C-alpha positions as CSV (number, residue, x, y, z in Angstrom):
1,M,86.7,111.9,71.7
2,T,84.7,109.3,70.0
3,K,82.3,106.8,71.5
4,P,83.3,103.1,71.3
5,A,81.5,101.1,68.7
6,A,78.3,99.4,69.7
7,P,78.5,95.6,69.8
8,K,77.2,93.9,66.7
9,R,74.0,92.0,67.1
10,H,73.4,88.6,65.7
11,L,70.8,88.2,63.0
12,P,68.6,85.2,63.2
13,T,69.1,84.5,59.5
14,S,72.9,84.5,59.7
15,P,74.6,81.3,58.8
16,F,77.2,81.9,61.5
17,K,76.7,80.9,65.1
18,A,75.8,83.5,67.7
19,P,78.7,84.5,70.0
20,V,78.4,82.8,73.4
21,P,78.6,85.2,76.3
22,P,81.2,84.3,78.9
23,A,80.0,82.5,82.0
24,P,79.7,84.8,85.0
25,K,82.5,84.7,87.5
26,H,81.7,83.7,91.1
27,F,83.7,84.9,94.0
28,A,83.4,84.1,97.7
29,V,84.5,86.1,100.8
30,G,88.2,85.3,101.5
31,D,89.1,84.6,97.9
32,Q,92.4,86.1,96.8
33,V,92.1,88.0,93.5
34,T,94.0,90.1,91.1
35,H,92.7,93.1,89.3
36,D,94.1,94.6,86.1
37,M,94.1,98.1,87.6
38,Y,94.3,97.7,91.4
39,G,96.5,94.7,91.7
40,L,96.4,92.0,94.4
41,G,93.5,91.9,96.8
42,R,91.2,89.8,98.9
43,V,87.4,89.7,98.7
44,V,85.8,91.0,101.9
45,G,82.2,91.2,100.8
46,I,79.8,90.0,98.1
47,E,76.6,91.6,96.8
48,E,75.1,88.6,94.8
49,G,75.1,89.3,91.1
50,I,75.9,93.0,91.6
51,A,79.4,93.7,93.0
52,A,82.3,92.4,95.2
53,L,84.0,94.5,97.9
54,V,87.7,93.9,97.6
55,D,90.5,95.0,100.0
56,F,93.6,95.9,98.0
57,G,95.7,96.9,101.0
58,S,95.7,100.6,100.5
59,A,92.0,100.9,99.6
60,Q,88.8,98.9,99.5
61,M,87.1,99.0,96.1
62,R,83.6,97.9,95.0
63,I,84.1,96.0,91.8
64,L,80.9,95.6,89.7
65,S,79.8,92.5,88.0
66,P,80.7,90.9,85.4
67,Y,84.2,91.3,86.9
68,T,85.9,91.5,83.4
69,K,89.2,92.9,84.9
70,M,89.3,90.6,88.0
71,T,90.5,87.0,88.2
72,K,90.7,84.6,91.0
73,L,94.1,83.3,92.1
């Protein structure tokens, strides 16, 4: 197996604009969410800036920030 390629860094002398990082997602207790892997769930706990505890019905999962695979419904 090979390692994924490291993200390319932006050089200060480059004529192209630096890529803008996506804004962090914010969730609150009670929000209904969907996750690419676990499906539909509800946020039951928040650790500010670190993780969200989500109840997916059959299991509770701790989803780490930046929540790339989770969206708010």
